[in-house]
N, C-alpha and C positions, 0 to 999 in steps of 0.2 A: 762251501758257503754260498748262500743264495746271492744271485746277481742283483746289484743295486743300481738303478738309473735315476738321475735327478733332472727334472725339468724346471728351468728358471731358478734353481737354487745352487749357487756355487759354494761348495764346502771343501775343506782341505782334503785333497785326494790326488794321487799321482796316476790315476787310471782315467781312461777315456770314457767317462760315465756321465758327462754333462750334455743336455739337450736344450737348445734355445726354445723359449716359449713361442716365438714367431717363426715356427717351422711346422712341418707336417710329418714329423718322424713318428715311427711306431713305438709303442711301449711293449711290443711282443717279447723282446729279448730280456726284459727285466722281470725278476720275481718280486721285488720290492721297489716301489716308486716313491720318490720324494718330489712333491709338486709345490711350486711357489708361484702364484699368479701375479708376479710383479711386472707391470707393462711399461714402466718408465724407461727401461733400457732396451726396448724392442724396436726402436727406430720408427714407430708410428708418427705420422706428421699431422699437426693440427691444421684445421681449416684456417683461412686467412683471417677469420674473426677471432680465432684463438679460444673463445669461450662463448657459451650460450646459457643464459639464465644462471650465470655465476659458476658454470662447470666447464671443464675442457671439452672442446668440440673438434672431432677429428675430420679431416677432408675426406672426400668421396673414396679415393683409393684405399686409404688407411682404414676407413670404416668397413669396406669390403673385406680387407685382410683380417681385421679384428673379429668380425663375425665368422669368417672362415676358420680362423684358428681356434676360437671358442667352441665352435661346433665340432671341430676335429678332436680337440682334447676331451670334450664331453663324451664323444663316441669311443675314444681310446680308453677312457677311464671306466666307462660302463662295460666295455668289452673285457678289460683287465679284471674288474671286480667279479664279473660273471665266471671268469676262468680261474678265480681263486687267488688273485694277487692281493698283497697288502699295500695300500696306497696312503702315504702320509701327506697330509695337506698342511703346509706351513701357513698359518693364519696371519699373513701379512696385511698391511693396511688395506681397507676397502676403498676402492676408487670408483666414484660415479662419473660418468662422462656421456656426452651426446655423440651420436653417429648419424651419418646420412643413411636413409633406408634405401635409396635408389628408386623410390616410388613417389612421383608427384611432388618432389622437393620437400618431403616430410622428413622429420628427425625422430630418433628414439633415445630414451634414456637407458643406458646400460651400466653395468658394473663388472668388475674383473672376476667375480665369482660365478658368473652365469654358466661356466662349464660344469658346475657340480650337478650330480644327478638330483632329480626332484626328491625333496625330503621334507620332513615336518619340523624343520628348524630354520631360523634366519640368523644372519650374522650382523652384529650391531657394533659400530665403531666406538672404541674406548681405549684408553692407554693406561699402562701402569707396569710395575715391576714386581709387585708382591703376589707371587704365584706359589701355590701350594699343591703338592701331589696327593691324590685321594685314591690311587689304585696301586697295588704292589707291582703291576706289570711295567709301570713307568718309574719305579724307584731309581734304577740305574741311570735312566735318562735324565731325571731331575738332578741327580748328584753330578752328572757329567756336564749339564747345560745350565745349572741354576744361576751362574754368574753371567750367562749369555742370553737368557730368556728375557723377553719383554712382551707383554700382550698389547696388541693393537686392535683386537676384536674379541667380543665374547659372544657365546652361542645362546640364542633365545629359542627354546623348544616349546612346541605346542603340548608336549607331554613332559611330565617331571622326569628328569634324568637322575635316576637313583645312584648310579655309579660313574660319576665323571672321572676323567683321567686327571685333570687339573682344574682348579677353581681359585677364587679369592679366599681369604681366610674365613669369611662368613658364609661362603658358598652362595652369595647373591649373584655372582657372575661365573658362568661355566666357561673355562678357558681351554679345555681339552676334552675330547670325547671320541668314542669309537662307535662305529655303526656297521652292522653286518649287512652286506648287500651282495646278493647272489652267493657265491662260494667264497667271496673275498671280504676284506675289511677296509673301510675308510677310517683313517685315524687323523683326527684334527689336533694339532699341537701349536703352542704359541710360537711367535716369531723368534728367530735366533740371530743375534748380532755378533759378529766376530770382532775382537779387539785389534788394535793397530799392530800389536807385537805378534800377530799371526802371519804378518807379511814382512818380507825382507826389503831391501832397498830397491830391488827390481820389481816389486809388487808380486813376487811369487810367494808361495806358502813356505813357511819356515819348517825346519825338521820337527819341532815341537807341535806345530799345527798339524802336520801330517800324522803324527802319532795320535793326536786327539781325533782326527778324522777316521783313522782306522778303528779306534775304539767306538766311535760314534756309529759306524756301520755295524760293528758287532752287536751293539745294543739294539739297534733297529731290527736286526735279524732275530735277536732273542725275543723282542716283543712280537714280531710276526709269527715266530714259532709258537709262542704261548697263546696267541689269538687263534691259530689254526688247530691247536691241540684239543682233542675231545675232552681230555681231562685237564683241569687247571694245573699248570706247571709253573713254578716259580722261576723267573729269569735268573740266570746264573750269576751269583754275587761276584763282585770285583775280586774279593779275596781268594776265590778259587783259582785265579790265574797266577798265584804265588808259586814259587818253585817247589814248595812243600808238597803241593798237590798235583804236581805235573805228571802226566802219563807219557812215559817215553815211547810207548809203541804207536803213538799217534803221529810222530814226526814224519815218517815216510809217507803216510797217508796224506798229511797236510801238504808236503812237498809235491806229491803227485797231483793234488787238487790245484795248487798254484800254477803248475806247468800247463795243465789243461785250461785253466782260466785264462792264461796268457794267450793260448791259441784261440780261445772263444772271443776274447777282446779284439784280436787282430781281425778275425772274420767279421765281427760286428761292425768294426770300423769300416771294412771294405763294403759291407752290405749298406751302411749308412750313406757312403759316397754314391753307390749305385742307385739307392732309393732316391736321393736328391736329383740325380741325373734323370732318372725315370719320370719323376714328377714334372721336370721341365720339359721333357720330350712329349709327354702326354697332354700338355696344355692345349695343343692344337686340336685335340679331340673336342674341346669345348665349342669349336666352330660348328659342330654338328648339331648340338642340342641346347646351348646355353642362350641366355638373354642378359640384359643389364650389364653391370660392370664386369661380370665374368666373361661375357662375350667381347666386351671392349678390350679386355686384357689379351684374350686369345687372338683377336684381330691384330693388335699391336705386335704380339709375338710372331704371328704369321708374316706380317709386312716386313719385319726385321730380317726374318729368314730369306725373304725375297730380295733383300738388299736395300730396302728403304730405311730411313730413320722415322720413327713414329712414337710420339709421346702425347699424353693427355695435356690439356692446358686449363688452368684455372687461375686467374689473377684477381678474383674476388668480385669482378664485374662480368666477365665473359668466361664461360665454361665450355670447353670443346672436347668431344670424345677423342679425336685424333687430329694432330697436326702432322702431315706426312711429307717428307722430302725424298725425292728420288735421286739416285746418283747422277741422272741426266739433267738435274736442276729444276725439275717440275715440282710445284708445291700444291698439295691437296688438303682439303678439310674433309674429315670423315665423320659419319654418324653411323651408329649401329642400332639395329632393332630386331628383336626376336619375337615371333608370334607363335603361340602354342599350337593353334590349329588352323590359322587363317593366312591370307595374303599379308604382305607388308603394304601398308596403306599410306595415304597422302599426308597423314599427320607428322610422321617423322621426316618426310620430304620437306614440308614447311619449315621444320625446325632446322634442317640443314641449310635451307635458303637463308634463314635469319642469321645463322652462324656465319655463312659466307659474307653477308653484308657487314655484320658487326666486326668480323675479323679484318675486312678491308678498310674499315673506318679507323683502325688503329694507326697511330702516327708512324710506327716502325714498318708498316706494310706498304710497299710501293705498287704491287701488282696483285690483282684479285686472284685468289686461289681457285683451283678447279675443285669440284665436289664429288664425293663418292658416298653412296648410301650402301652400307653393308647390311643385307637382310637375311634373316634366318626364319623363313616362313615354315609353318607346320613343323616346328622344331622337335615336337614330341613324337614325330613319325619317322620311320626309317627313310633316309634320303631317297633310297631307290623307289619308294612308294609315294613320294610326294607329287602332287599335281599342281600346286599353286606356287606363285613366286611374288610378283609385284602387281598391284591393281593396275587397270588400264589408265586410270587418272594419274597414278604415279609414273607410269611409263611415258605418258604424254608430257608431263611436267619435266621429266628427265631429258627428253628429246628437245624441248623448248630451251631449257636452261643449260644443256650440255653437261649433265651430271651423270657420272657412271653408276650403274646399278650392279652390285656384285652379290651373288648368293654365297653365303659363307660355307655352305657345303662344297661348292665348287672350289673355293679358296682352300679348303682342307685338302682336296685331292692334289692340287698342285704343290701345296706346302709340303705335304708328306713326301712327295717325290723328291723335291729339292733337298729336304732335310736328310733323306736317306742317301741321295746320290751326290749332292754338292754340285749339281750341273749348273755352272755359271752362265752358259749360253741360254739355257732354258729360263733362267731368272730374267735375263734381258728380254727374251721373247714375251714373257708374262707381263713385265712392266710396259712393254710396247703395246701389248693388247689392251691394257687398261687405258693408256693415253689415246690410242687410236679409236677406241670405242666409247668415248664420252658421249652421253646422251642415249645409251642403249644398255641392255643387260649384257654384260661382258661375257664373251665366249673365249675362254682360254685356249691356247694351242693344245692339241692332243698330246698325251704323255708319250715320250719316246719309248720305243719297244726295248 
């Protein structure tokens, strides 16, 4: 049986087949994907204003994560379709919201279906339960889910859809559709809502729910098989599973498949853990080439590896890239700037100065923090070939105000060493170098041999 992986859609199953939407997991291990773009349980945080123009408004960090996750899933889905996967999209409620762009305090209107490959259809919000099947390949799916189906979206196509999967009785609203993309198939189906009796007192799936889920997966596999078949093949009717038509010689084959699937699931689980660890370890590479919020996140990660605590700050009035505390008790305010092909100039330096003054004006702050400007000049060039760093004006200002200037490519080198070696003494030396070189471009101690 083909491997089924679910993103953002929890359905009755006793297998490790669920992936969170707010992750960057791969879809490579699944033959059939179920995708539900439901963002409300992903932990994204709203801006202090909560809404903008009547729609939810996410804070800067969550805005970056949402865009990153949407882009990741779009890439995974396109790659999967091109390789021949069948991807079922659960047409859950369409949510529109605003996000920070990270550019000049501007915002963008987004929605939770922006991961879909470009196509000649749009998704329109509407709700109802009167759903009718109009294709034989979804006959079993409709029988299995008709009491659980509810539509929250209908499909509006620029071209007439001759053979929809599902629609309203008059066909004025298309509720399900299949689209051939690359070697694969994108299958849009209505939302599925599970009843309370699918859960026991511990909120686990009941035995009956798991039986439902097993048949659900079989039906999806049958639909996928039909879509991939060069010749139209009718999905296997339910009644063929009666004992009257059972084939005894398939038992050993099925058992062998199950044993191998158990081995595969264990390997996939181990790979998922390793991939998560790999993603976290590789964040510091962003110090070499990123800008904006991605660079800010990488700097925070690096500082934590060096023993600092480092967090962004936004109280609705004051927004800071980094508030940094050292184990020695020193407090810093950090700002980050990445430049494609040029020096880091005085503009970000002035912003850091303003941040230092505004932070000191807060009632809970008794002592003015030190400043650090993290710069990633010529970020699109190999660090070994870079010739620029901070402008002369920026250097003179740093000397006057006792602000440390740190090249993030230098930060990468020492962070990589500490991450791989765990050298506590070297951490202390690096923190000491930053404190003692306020007003200059920080030169970190040479890496131990």
